[in-house]
N, C-alpha and C positions, 0 to 999 in steps of 0.2 A: 502763118505757122511754118516753122522750119521743118526740115526733113525728119529730125528726131521726134518732133511733136506730132507726127502723123501716125505714130504707132501707139496703141493703147496697151500698156503692160498691166497684167492682172496676176498678182501673187496670192496664192491660196494656201491656207494652212488649216489643219483640223485639230480639235481638242476633244478630249473624252475618248472612250473606247466603244467598241461594238459588242460588248458583253451585255446582252439583253436579259439580265437576271438581277436579283437583289445584290449580287456581288459586284456588278459593274458600276460604272459612273452613272449618275442620275441623268446627265445630259450629254448630247453629242452636238458640237458646234463647228460649223464651217464658216471661216472668215476669210475675207479678201481685202487687200489694198489694191487700188487701181490708180494709175498715174500715166501721164505722158512725159513726165520728167523724172525718170528713175535715178538720175545722177545728181539732181539738184540738192544742195545742202546735205549731202550724205557724208562729206568728209569729216564732219564732227564726230561721227561714230568711230571712225578709224582713229582719230585723235584720242578719243576716250579710251579705246582699247589699249593704245600704246601708253597712255598715262597710267592705266591700271597695271600694265606689265612693269612699268618703272617702279610702281609702289609695292611690287611683290605679289600681285594677284594674277594668277595664271588664267587669263581670259582669252581663250582661243576664238570664241565667237559669242554672240549674245543669244541666250536661250532662257526665256522667262522663268520656267519652272525650276531651273537649276541655278540661276544667278543669285548672288547674295542680295539682300534687300537694298544695300547701298548702291549696288550696281544697277538694280532695277530702277531705283529713284533717279539715277543719272540718265538712264536710257529714256525713261518717260519724260524727263525734263527737256530732252532734245526733241523727242517726238512732238511735244506740244508746240515747238517752235516752227515745225515744218508745215507748210500750208499747201503742198502740191499733191497730196494724195487723199483719196476717199476710202472710208471703211464701210464694208457691207458684211452682214453676217446673217446666218440662218441658224436658229436654235431648235433643237428637237428634244423634248422631254421624253426619254426613252420608254418609260413604262406606259406612255399613252400611244405608242406606235403599235398599230395592228400587227400581230405576229406574221401576217401574210407578207409584210414588208421586209422581214428578215429571216423567215423560215422557208425552206424550199423542200417540197416533198418529191421523192424519187420512187417510182414504182418498179419493183424488182421481182421477177418470177421466182417462186420458191420451188423446193424439190418435190412438193406435192401437187404441182400444177396450178397452184394459186398465185397470189401476188402479195408481197409484203411491202410495206411503206417504210422507206428510209428517210427520216427528217434530218436535215442539216441546216446550219446557219449560213446565210448568204447576205452579204452587205450590198449586193448590186442594186436591188430595187430601191432601197431607202437612199443610197448614195445618189442614184439617178434622180430621184425626186428633189433632194436637197440641193444638189449642185445646179440643177437647171433653174430652181427658184433663185439661187444666188446670182446666176448670170442674168436672169431676167431683170432683177433690180438694178444691176450695173448698167445694162443696155437701155433700160428705160430712161436713164439720165443722159444717154448719148443719142438722143433722137436725131440730132444733126450728124448722122453717121458718116456723111460725105467728108467731113473733116478728118476722119480716121481712115487710113488706108490699110492698116494691118493690125492684127491683134496677136499679142504674145502672152500665153498663159504659162506660168511657172508654178508647179506644185512642189512645196518644200518638205512634205512629210515623207517618212520612209514607207515605201510601198512594196508589197510582194509582187511577183510577176503577174499573178492572177488579178490582183487588185489594179495594177496598171492597165490591164486589158479592159476591164469594165469602166474604169475612170475615163480612159481615152474614148471608149465607145460613147459614153454619156455626153462628154464635152463636145466631141466632134459632131454628134447628132444635133445638138443645139446650135452650135456655131454655123454649121452648114445651112440650117434653116433660117437663122436670124441674121447672118452676116455673110453676104455673098462676095467676100473679098478674102485675100490670103490670111490664114491664121496658123499659128504654130503652138504646139503644146510640149512642154518639157518637164521632166522630173529631175530636180536638182537637190543636192544636199543643202540643207538650210545654212550650214556653215559657209557655203560658197558665195552667198549673196546677201548683202545687208537688207535688201527689200524683203527677202524671205524671212529674215530675222525680225523685221518690223511687223510683218504679217503674223509671225509667231507671238510677238508681244501683244499686238492688238487682239488676237484671238484668245490669248490667255486672259486678258482683261475682261473680255466678254464672258468667257467660260467661268472664271471664279466668281463673278457676280451671280451667274445662274446656279452654279454648283454649290457654293457655300455662302452666298449672300454677302460677298466681300466687294463692296462698292468702290473703294478708293482707286484701284487701277482703272476701272471703267470711267470714273470721273475724269481721269487724266486724258482720255481720248474721246470723250463723248461728243465734243464739238466737231470731230472728224467723221462720226458715224452718220452715214446717209440713209442706211436702212438696217433694221434689226428685226427680222421676221421670226416669230415663234410659230413654227409650222403646225403644232398640235394645240395651240392656245384655245381654240374653240371646243376641243374635245373634252368630255368629262369622264369617259371610260378609262380606267387604268387596268392593265393586264397582270400586274404583279405589284407588290409593295416593296419600297426601297428598304434596304438594311439600315437600321438606326444605330 
């Protein structure tokens, strides 16, 4: 194994939102692609982008939810040809999530000497649960961890400063316990890295299958999916109804 192949690169993207109400998305999905060859066979995507520019399509980067169908078809056709990365994903049906995972109570003294309860939404507990499950599935395939000397995790979604804080906390906690070697965690704009864009595409394919039962994109990448865990599959309790 050459020097570059001693680093495991993990690119993570998320789909859906954290609105736990009938107005929110039905699902939240965390998806990763992992590879030790982040440069291999990636030139074709750059060539595709320039070909689109020559044909009058203003393609700054690839983003599944915004790209035209013809562009998505081309991107998926190239993704199918690449055999150097694995896809892992964790799916959460949001109305099955116990409110304790996304609601946080804060007790505040009131003017009468009593205590009032302020309830606010917090993504930290649920994200912690889902992200560590995702990493667990990835590392279970890398039992021969001696062949990997470093881990680089790149998150391609847009994060607030607060969210970056608890995401870092969750990932670092797991990596320190499970991987006693150097690791690095970065937050990058998806447009800056084709691998972040591939994670976006794969995550979108998993998401639309769950959210609106659209299976065609999922079929394009299913041979690359090594794990797809539905975190609340065994639960039967729902805490609210989806908006129809």
